[in-house]
Backbone as a ProteinNet text record, in pm:
[ID]
protein_1_A
[PRIMARY]
MAAESTRHPARAELTKRWADTVLAARDGDGGSGPAPGPYGANLLDRWAEPRRRYHTTDHLLAVLGHIDVLEAHGERAGDPAAVRLAAWFHDAVYLPDRSENEERSAKLAERALAELGVAPDRTAEVARLVRLTVSHDPADDDTDGAVLCDADLAVLASPPAAYAAYAAAVREEYAFVPDDAFRAGRAAVLRQLLGLPRLFRTSYGERVWAGPARRNMEAELAALTGDAG
[TERTIARY]
240.4	205	55.5	-3.1	-145	-226.6	-186.4	-260.2	-259	-145.3	-136.2	-234	-238.1	-319	-467.8	-510.9	-654.3	-711.7	-628.1	-679.1	-715.3	-679.2	-714	-866	-926.3	-1072.7	-1134.5	-1056.8	-1110.6	-1080.8	-1034.3	-997.1	-1113.5	-1231.7	-1346.1	-1384.5	-1385.2	-1417.4	-1318.6	-1190.9	-1089.3	-1097.5	-1127.1	-1141.4	-1252	-1363.4	-1474.2	-1435.7	-1369.4	-1328.9	-1233.4	-1141.8	-1049.7	-1125.8	-1216.3	-1291.4	-1373.3	-1438.2	-1518.3	-1430.9	-1311	-1221.6	-1171.4	-1137.5	-1092.2	-1203.3	-1324.8	-1436.3	-1461.2	-1451	-1466.1	-1355.2	-1234.2	-1121.4	-1137.3	-1220.5	-1254.3	-1373.9	-1386.8	-1491.9	-1630.2	-1637.8	-1763.3	-1850.5	-1812.3	-1898.6	-1839.8	-1738.7	-1675.1	-1560.7	-1567.5	-1459.6	-1423.6	-1303.2	-1254.2	-1125.1	-1105.3	-986.3	-1018.1	-916.8	-938	-1010.2	-1057.9	-1123.5	-1025.4	-1070.4	-978.4	-932.6	-1010.6	-986	-844.5	-785	-648.7	-545.7	-564.4	-472	-486.3	-611.4	-633.6	-575.4	-590.1	-535.5	-383.7	-319.6	-174.5	-133	-206.1	-173.2	-193.6	-303.4	-328.4	-223.1	-176.2	-66.8	59.8	85	201.4	189	72.3	51.3	59.6	41	42.3	176.1	279.7	410.4	455.4	505.3	534.3	640.8	728.6	833.4	778.6	658.5	601.8	549.7	565.4	511.7	421	456.7	368.6	303	379.4	326.6	247.9	138.1	60.6	-77.4	-157.1	-295.9	-370.4	-340.8	-406.3	-373	-250.3	-214.1	-291.4	-302	-382.6	-525.3	-585.5	-721.6	-731.3	-632.6	-635.5	-627.4	-538.7	-524.9	-654.3	-712.1	-840.3	-948.2	-948.2	-1045.5	-1024.8	-899.6	-872.4	-913.2	-896.7	-945.2	-1096.2	-1166.5	-1312	-1348.2	-1273.7	-1300.6	-1281.3	-1172.1	-1146.4	-1256	-1297.1	-1402.9	-1533.3	-1564.5	-1687.1	-1687.5	-1569.7	-1559.4	-1529.1	-1561.9	-1552.2	-1415.6	-1320.1	-1184.6	-1177.2	-1249.2	-1260.7	-1145.4	-1080.7	-972	-1027.5	-941.7	-983.6	-1014.5	-941.8	-961	-963.3	-1079.4	-1085.1	-1042.7	-1075.5	-1036.1	-884.7	-816.5	-670.2	-610.2	-667.6	-615.2	-629.8	-745.7	-765.1	-674.6	-657.7	-564.5	-422.7	-385.6	-251.9	-235.6	-342.1	-334.5	-304.7	-368.6	-345	-200.2	-141.3	-7.9	105.6	77.8	186.4	291.7	257	356.8	347.6	303.7	287.9	422	527	663.5	727	764.8	822	929.7	1052.8	1169.1	1240.5	1242.9	1297.5	1442.2	1518.3	1659.3	1683.6	1576.6	1591.2	1534.4	1589.9	1546.3	1455	1433.8	1356.4	1217.6	1164.1	1033.1	923.1	920.8	815.2	826.3	948.6	966.6	921.8	958.2	917.1	766.4	707.6	562.1	493.1	547.9	490	497.7	608.7	621.9	526.8	506.5	407.9	269.5	235.3	105.9	94.5	199	195.2	168.1	234.5	213.9	74.1	35.3	-91.7	-211.1	-209.8	-324.7	-337.7	-226.3	-233.4	-299.8	-261.8	-323.2	-471.6	-508.5	-647.1	-737.8	-682.6	-765.3	-790	-710.3	-720.9	-650.8	-713.1	-660.2	-519.5	-436.6	-297.4	-283.2	-370.9	-354.6	-384.8	-483.7	-513.5	-405	-355.1	-244.6	-123.2	-93.7	18.9	-3.8	-127.4	-156.9	-138.9	-180.9	-160.1	-10.9	67.5	212.1	274.9	230.6	282.6	253.1	131.9	93.2	174.2	197.4	279	418.3	477	611.1	611.3	498.8	489.2	502.8	474.8	485.5	630.2	725.1	865	879.8	823.3	843.1	722.1	602.8	478.1	472	511.2	518.1	452	318.2	250.3	248.6	234.3	219.2	86.6	78.8	-40.2	-167.7	-157.6	-276.6	-297.3	-225.3	-232.5	-332.6	-460.3	-563.3	-552.6	-519.2	-501.7	-387.3	-275.7	-160.9	-189.1	-263.7	-296.4	-377.9	-477	-561.9	-482.4	-404.1	-327.9	-224.2	-147.4	-42.2	-101.6	-210.6	-272.8	-325.8	-386.4	-437.4	-323.9	-210.6	-96	-32.9	-33.5	30.8	-62.8	-190.7	-287.1	-251.8	-178.4	-135.4	-56.5	10	90.5	5.1	-123.5	-214.8	-287.9	-244.3	-309.6	-300.7	-391.2	-373.7	-237.8	-182.9	-46	-15.9	-105.5	-79	-72.6	-163.8	-162.6	-40	0.6	122.6	244	249	360.5	365	247.2	243.1	290.9	252.9	300.5	452.8	508.2	653	724.8	667.4	728.9	725.6	617.1	607.1	709.5	730.1	833.9	970.6	996.9	1126.2	1141.7	1034.4	1040.5	1074.3	1022.2	1054	1202.4	1262.8	1405.5	1489	1445.9	1516.4	1661	1692.1	1828.6	1922	1867.9	1950	1990.6	2118.6	2161.9	2090.9	2078.5	2000.8	2047.4	2177.5	2227.7	2193.6	2211.8	2181.9	2032.9	1952.1	1807.9	1764.5	1813.8	1773.7	1809.6	1928.2	1969.3	1880.5	1852.4	1770	1626.8	1570.9	1432.6	1422.6	1521	1520.4	1524.1	1599.1	1605.1	1470.3	1400.8	1267	1172.7	1174.6	1085.2	1117.2	1245.1	1281.9	1235.1	1246.8	1200.9	1050.9	972.9	828.3	794.4	860.6	834.1	878.1	970.8	1019.8	935.7	834.1	748.3	670.7	649.5	572.9	435.3	372.8	247	254.4	236.2	241.4	122.9	4.8	-116	-161.2	-205.7	-236.1	-385.2	-468.7	-612.5	-650.8	-760.7	-802.6	-842.9	-906.1	-944.1	-819.3	-723.2	-601.3	-529.2	-518.5	-450.7	-526.6	-659.4	-741.3	-746.8	-755.7	-783.8	-658.8	-572.2	-461.8	-328.4	-309.1	-175	-125.8	-208.7	-165.3	-123.1	-211.4	-170.6	-48.7	-40.2	73.7	204.1	206.4	329.7	368.9	270.7	303	361.9	302.6	354.5	497.1	520.2	652.2	757.4	720.8	816.3	853.5	755.8	785.9	874.3	846.5	931.4	1072	1082.2	1214.2	1293.1	1227.9	1296.8	1347.2	1265.8	1308	1424.1	1422.6	1529.8	1662.1	1654.1	1776.5	1820.2	1747	1784.7	1746.2	1651.6	1610.2	1479.2	1425.9	1297.6	1307.4	1196	1187.2	1246.8
-2223.4	-2082.3	-2062.8	-2125.4	-2110.7	-2162.3	-2277.7	-2333.2	-2238	-2170.8	-2074.4	-1960.1	-1906.8	-1788.5	-1817.7	-1939.7	-1968.5	-1962.9	-1968.7	-1967.1	-1826.7	-1722.7	-1587.7	-1570.4	-1522.5	-1515.6	-1422.5	-1328.7	-1234.2	-1275.5	-1397.4	-1441.2	-1424.5	-1471.1	-1463	-1317.6	-1236.7	-1094.7	-1027.2	-1054.2	-992.5	-1041.8	-1168.6	-1221.8	-1149.7	-1124.7	-1052.3	-907.5	-846.1	-707	-694.4	-787.7	-785.7	-795.1	-891.5	-909.7	-784.5	-727.2	-606.5	-491.1	-479.7	-370.5	-388.8	-511.2	-536.3	-505.3	-547.8	-519.9	-369.9	-298.2	-152.6	-88.8	-144.5	-91.3	-116.8	-214.2	-236.3	-150.5	-37.5	59.7	9.4	-84.9	-122.7	-217.6	-253	-341	-480.7	-511.1	-642.5	-645.3	-560.5	-552.6	-687.1	-695.4	-821.1	-857.4	-984.9	-1031.8	-1155.3	-1218.1	-1340.5	-1313.7	-1419.1	-1407.3	-1351.3	-1259.1	-1199.8	-1296.4	-1403.2	-1487.9	-1538.5	-1601.3	-1653.2	-1544.6	-1427	-1317.7	-1272	-1265.1	-1230.2	-1333.4	-1460.2	-1567.3	-1555.8	-1523.7	-1507.2	-1391.9	-1281.1	-1167.6	-1200.7	-1267.7	-1302.6	-1399	-1489.3	-1577	-1496.6	-1394.6	-1309.5	-1237.1	-1181	-1108.1	-1200	-1329.5	-1425.6	-1498.3	-1452.4	-1518.1	-1523.7	-1637.8	-1655	-1561.7	-1507	-1418.8	-1281.5	-1250.7	-1119.1	-1113.5	-995.8	-974.9	-852.3	-747.7	-631	-620.5	-640.2	-625.5	-751.7	-772.9	-896	-868.9	-974.4	-959.6	-859.5	-856.6	-758.8	-615.8	-593.1	-459.4	-425.7	-519.2	-496.4	-459.9	-536.8	-508.5	-368.9	-332.7	-202.2	-89.2	-101	4.4	19.2	-92.4	-85.8	-22	-56.7	2.3	151.2	194.6	337.8	413	351.2	414.1	432.3	332	342.3	455.8	467.5	575.1	711.7	727.7	855.4	888.2	789.2	810.9	849.6	784	814.2	956.6	1014.1	1151.1	1250.8	1212.4	1304.3	1317.1	1233.4	1239.2	1143.7	1177.1	1086.4	1108.1	999.4	1005.8	1032.1	1078.5	1097.7	966.1	861.3	728.6	626.6	609.6	518.5	375.7	327.4	190.7	177.9	278	274	276.6	357.1	365.6	231.1	166.7	37.7	-69.9	-68.2	-163.5	-139.1	-13.4	17.6	-33.6	-27.2	-82.9	-232.4	-302.3	-446.7	-477.4	-392.8	-423.1	-357.4	-262.5	-176	-250.1	-359.3	-442	-586.6	-606.1	-743.3	-814.9	-742.1	-795.6	-732.5	-814.7	-758.6	-850.6	-804.6	-871.5	-767.8	-784.7	-679.5	-641.7	-732	-702.4	-645.2	-607.9	-551.9	-410.7	-327	-187.3	-160.1	-261.4	-236.3	-297.9	-315.1	-379.4	-303.3	-170.7	-93	-101.2	-96	-106	-242.2	-347.5	-481.5	-499.4	-440	-446.4	-370.9	-255.7	-177.9	-255.4	-321.4	-399.3	-518.2	-579.8	-687.3	-634.6	-516.5	-456.1	-431.2	-380.4	-352.7	-479.9	-587.3	-713.4	-770.1	-778.2	-843.2	-764.8	-633.3	-554.3	-550.4	-551.5	-559.8	-690.7	-800.3	-929.3	-931.2	-859.1	-858.6	-767.9	-698.2	-614.8	-474.9	-429.7	-292.9	-200.8	-87.5	3.9	50.3	76.9	117.2	240.6	341.2	461.9	435.5	352.1	318.6	227.7	135.8	50.8	136	234.1	323.5	403.1	443.9	516.9	428.8	303.6	211.8	196	174.2	157.1	283.3	400	525.9	535.9	499.7	507.3	410.8	292.4	196	253.6	312.1	370.8	488.8	558.5	674.1	634.2	508.3	466.1	453.5	478.5	490	612.8	723.9	851.4	896.1	850.5	898.9	1051.5	1107.1	1253	1295.6	1282.9	1319.5	1470.4	1510.2	1651.8	1704.1	1835.2	1895.5	1864.5	1849.5	1824.5	1677	1589.7	1445.7	1381.9	1384.7	1331.7	1179.9	1109.5	964.2	931.5	1000.3	976	1011.6	1118.9	1159	1052.1	997	895.4	768.7	722	599.4	617.8	724.3	744.2	762.4	837.8	854.8	722.3	642.2	512.3	421.7	427.5	344.3	388.7	518.8	572.7	582.9	552.5	569.2	485.9	376	294.3	376.7	480.9	563.5	636.6	650.2	719.2	623.3	499.1	399.2	438	386.8	403.6	349.3	398.6	362.8	213.8	132.2	-11.8	-73.1	-31.2	-83.4	-34.1	90.2	141	61.8	29.1	-50.3	-187.6	-247.5	-377	-364.5	-255	-229.4	-215.9	-136.7	-117	-248.5	-329.6	-459.1	-551.2	-547.2	-631.2	-589.2	-459	-410	-461.1	-456	-506.7	-654.8	-731.9	-875	-899.7	-817	-834.4	-810	-731.1	-700.7	-768.3	-886.5	-957.4	-988.9	-994.3	-1025.1	-905.6	-787.2	-666.5	-648.3	-626.7	-602.8	-481.8	-481.7	-378.3	-236.8	-213	-77.4	-30.8	-118.4	-82.7	-62.3	-144.7	-127	5.5	37.2	163.4	281.9	277.8	388.7	397.5	283.5	284.1	324.5	271.3	305.7	452.9	503.9	645.6	732.7	691.1	768.3	770.6	657.2	652.1	745.9	741.2	827.1	974.7	1008.3	1149	1193.9	1104.1	1139.4	1168.2	1085.3	1106.6	1232	1249.6	1368.4	1496.3	1484	1600.4	1640.8	1560.3	1596.8	1724.5	1812.4	1934.6	1904.1	1800.9	1750.1	1598.9	1536.5	1391	1330.3	1388.8	1344.1	1453.4	1412.3	1509.7	1529.6	1440.9	1465.6	1551.7	1625.9	1710	1623.9	1509.1	1419.2	1366.4	1320	1267	1371.4	1492.4	1598.9	1632.7	1631.8	1669.5	1559.9	1433.1	1323.7	1242.2	1219.2	1126.1	1192.8	1317	1377.3	1390.5	1440.9	1461.4	1332.9	1230.6	1104.2	1041.3	1050.5	990	1056.2	1187	1256.3	1225.3	1217.1	1182.9	1041.9	948.8	811.8	805.6	869.7	862.9	936	1048.7	1120.7	1038.5	967.9	882.9	766.4	703.9	592.9	641.8	757	809.9	841.4	896.4	925.3	798.1	692.4	564.7	504.1	518.5	461.6	533	664.2	744.1	772.6	718.5	737.2	870.9	939.6	1072.1	1066.9	946.9	937.4	992.3	1053.8	1102.9	1239.2
-67.6	-55.3	-76.1	-176.4	-201.2	-85.1	-28.9	83.2	201.6	223.6	332.2	309.5	187.2	161.6	169.1	136.9	137.6	277.6	380.2	515.9	562.7	489.8	533.9	529.7	636.5	640.8	538.2	485.5	387.5	244	222.4	87.5	-10.7	26.1	-65.3	-91.8	13.4	-3	-97.5	-77.6	-162.1	-305.8	-324.3	-459.4	-534.3	-466.3	-529.8	-556.4	-460.3	-479.9	-598.4	-610.6	-723.9	-855.3	-866.5	-990.4	-1022.5	-922.5	-945	-993.3	-936.9	-975.4	-1117.4	-1154.2	-1290.9	-1389.8	-1359	-1449.6	-1460.3	-1348.6	-1353.5	-1436.1	-1427.1	-1504.1	-1653	-1689.4	-1830.5	-1869.9	-1804.3	-1830.9	-1793.8	-1700.1	-1640.1	-1717.6	-1839.4	-1918.1	-1933.2	-1854	-1864.5	-1961.8	-2065	-2161.5	-2221.2	-2268.7	-2322.8	-2251.5	-2235.5	-2167	-2086.1	-2031.1	-1954	-1822.6	-1760.2	-1630.6	-1528.5	-1442.8	-1345	-1236.2	-1210.6	-1095	-1078.4	-1179.5	-1161.6	-1130.7	-1185	-1157	-1011.6	-965.2	-826.1	-731.6	-766	-681.6	-672.6	-785.4	-784.5	-694.1	-702.8	-617.1	-469.7	-437.5	-297.8	-245.2	-329.4	-287.6	-258.5	-339.8	-316.1	-181.6	-155.1	-30.7	91.4	72.3	183.5	198	129.4	140.7	285.9	330.4	473.9	528.1	444.2	496	535.3	491.3	520.5	663.9	724.6	858.7	864.7	792.1	782.6	645.6	539.2	403.2	364.2	433.8	425.7	367.4	360.7	316.1	402.8	532.5	619.7	578	533.6	485.5	358.6	266.8	146.6	184.1	274	319.8	378.9	460.5	525.3	423.2	325.2	224.2	144.2	103	31.2	118.9	246.8	338.4	356.1	362.5	375.4	248.2	132.9	9.2	17.3	68.1	84.7	179.7	290.3	386.8	321.5	249.1	183.2	82.3	6.2	-93.1	-24.3	88.1	160.7	216	236.7	287.2	174.8	54.4	-57.5	-120.4	-80	-135.9	-254.6	-358.6	-472.6	-569.3	-605.1	-702.9	-842.1	-930.5	-1068.2	-1136.5	-1100.6	-1159.2	-1046	-980.3	-865.2	-896.9	-1015.8	-1051.5	-1056.5	-1111.4	-1117.1	-977.6	-889.2	-752.4	-682.3	-697.2	-630.2	-691.8	-821.7	-882.5	-831.4	-817.3	-765.9	-623	-543.3	-408.4	-413.3	-504.2	-518.3	-555.7	-638.1	-690.8	-613	-523.4	-476.1	-394.3	-329.7	-261.4	-308.4	-431.1	-481.6	-487.9	-518.3	-510.2	-388	-291.2	-169.3	-114.2	-126.5	-68.6	16.2	148.7	234.5	206	146.6	122.1	-17.1	-86.2	-221.3	-224.3	-310.4	-318.4	-436.9	-522.7	-644.1	-637.4	-517.5	-505.2	-578.5	-562.9	-627.9	-779.9	-830.8	-975.7	-1027.2	-957.9	-1000.5	-986.1	-883.9	-868.4	-981.3	-1019.3	-1129.3	-1260.6	-1285.1	-1408.1	-1407.6	-1292.1	-1282.2	-1317.8	-1267.8	-1300.6	-1450.5	-1510.7	-1654.4	-1734.5	-1698.2	-1771.5	-1748	-1621.4	-1588	-1641.3	-1625.8	-1667.2	-1819.1	-1889.2	-2035.7	-2077.5	-2012.4	-2044.1	-2007.9	-1903.2	-1856.1	-1938.9	-2034.6	-2120.8	-2067.5	-1970.3	-1920.6	-2019.7	-2048	-2149.2	-2114.6	-2216.7	-2191	-2103.8	-2120.6	-2039.9	-1892.8	-1866.6	-1727	-1669.1	-1748.2	-1702.3	-1667.4	-1749.7	-1722.4	-1594.3	-1569.3	-1446.9	-1324	-1332.4	-1220.4	-1191.8	-1295.1	-1276.3	-1218.6	-1264.5	-1209.2	-1059.9	-1022.1	-881.5	-795.5	-846.1	-771.6	-749.6	-851.9	-838.5	-742	-732	-643.1	-496.8	-463.6	-323.2	-276.8	-364.3	-319.5	-229.8	-274.1	-204	-123.6	-160.8	-99.3	-105.2	-218.6	-231.7	-363.8	-372.3	-497.4	-517.9	-642.4	-674.9	-619.3	-604.7	-544.2	-621.6	-751.9	-833.1	-866.2	-799.6	-826.9	-731.6	-767.5	-677.8	-663	-771.4	-761.2	-665.3	-682.4	-596.2	-451.5	-428.4	-291.9	-221.4	-289.7	-226.8	-198.8	-295.1	-272.8	-162.4	-167.2	-67.2	71.7	82.8	213.8	267.3	180.5	224.2	269.2	201.4	236.6	368.3	394.9	514.6	634.5	616.2	725.7	847.4	829.3	943	1044.3	998.2	1087.4	1190.4	1162.8	1253.6	1346.4	1353.4	1437.9	1585.4	1668.5	1813.5	1856.1	1966	2003.7	2007.1	2061.5	2069	1929.5	1841.1	1704.8	1629.2	1655.6	1591.8	1638.3	1766.6	1818.5	1752.2	1729.2	1661.3	1516.9	1449.8	1313.5	1311	1402.8	1406.2	1435.6	1523.1	1554.3	1433.1	1356.2	1236.5	1131.9	1117.9	1026	1070.6	1200.1	1249.1	1219.2	1231.5	1202.3	1055.6	966.5	825	797.9	881	865.5	973.7	1014.9	1122.3	1086.3	957.3	913.1	927.2	958.2	970.4	1116.7	1144.8	1283.1	1344.1	1475.3	1543.5	1510.5	1515.6	1491.4	1350.8	1253.4	1114.3	1095.1	1159.5	1145.8	1206	1324.3	1387.4	1299.6	1240	1152.7	1029.5	967.4	848.4	876.5	982.8	1019.5	1056.2	1128.5	1163.7	1038.9	937.9	813.4	743.8	744.1	683.9	757	889.5	968	945	938.4	914.4	776.4	676.9	542.1	542.4	610.8	616.6	696.2	809.5	890.3	819.9	726.2	653.8	534.4	501.3	389.7	424.4	325.9	353.8	413.1	361	416.9	413.1	527	531.7	457.8	475.2	406.5	311.1	192.3	87.4	65.3	117.6	112.1	231.5	218.5	331.1	449.9	424.9	534	604.1	528.3	587.7	670.1	618.4	691.4	819.6	812.5	927.3	1034.3	991.8	1085	1118.1	1020.3	1039.2	1070.3	1027.5	1036	1179.5	1269.2	1406.9	1475.9	1480.8	1543.4	1476.7	1345.1	1274.8	1315.9	1321.2	1358.4	1502.7	1590.4	1729.2	1738.1	1666.4	1667.2	1613.1	1499.7	1438.7	1522	1579.2	1663.2	1785.7	1842.4	1958.1	1918.2	1802.5	1758	1726.7	1661.6	1627.7	1754.8	1853.5	1978.9	2045.2	2041.6	2099.7	2021.8	1891	1809.3	1829.7	1851.2	1858.7	2002.3	2099.1	2237.9	2294.4	2226.3	2273.9	2350.2	2377.3	2444.2	2585.8	2628.1	2765.5	2781
[MASK]
+++++++++++++++++++++++++++++++++++++++++++++++++++++++++++++++++++++++++++++++++++++++++++++++++++++++++++++++++++++++++++++++++++++++++++++++++++++++++++++++++++++++++++++++++++++++++++++++++++++++++++++++++++++++++++++++++++++

């Protein structure tokens, strides 16, 4: 697994980003605790597990990049370090046939960040944010949750060809599920997202990503349910 993950071209960039984020989470002065490197390597190995097709290192990179975009447009979280740490952990445990991935990922964050010397209140915030990715439905005043959830869902606003590749990768992760069951389950996920009062909670996300995302999801849902055309 480690040998597989080292081949990702962004491995060095991500390793540095992880270390910088951990140091920032220790209030910017380095704090006390073990070196971040081995923990980052473990996370990158998790993201590079061969069974993954969508929830991969590329997805981690994309979420971190979307957080950067939101921040650049003034959508600053209350605790940017916690949001970025939550991005690292939000799919760290991922088994497509299990329903407790977010909970197990949150518990992994709680253990690792405590060992790394991150303060308990910030560690708790990271774990809360990871658990929030079950519903992607933050409260109106939850700026940390809004930034993380919008960054995670930004893939839905991809150009049509990229969205089709994303949907195909999700199907590959669930290759063990029969077609009829997959279509029903995927349709339920899309309906849940389309049923949210606001799909994106930042002003940038609502302005830039909401329209394309809804068009993509409505088209996929129509294809899944036989209502296309």
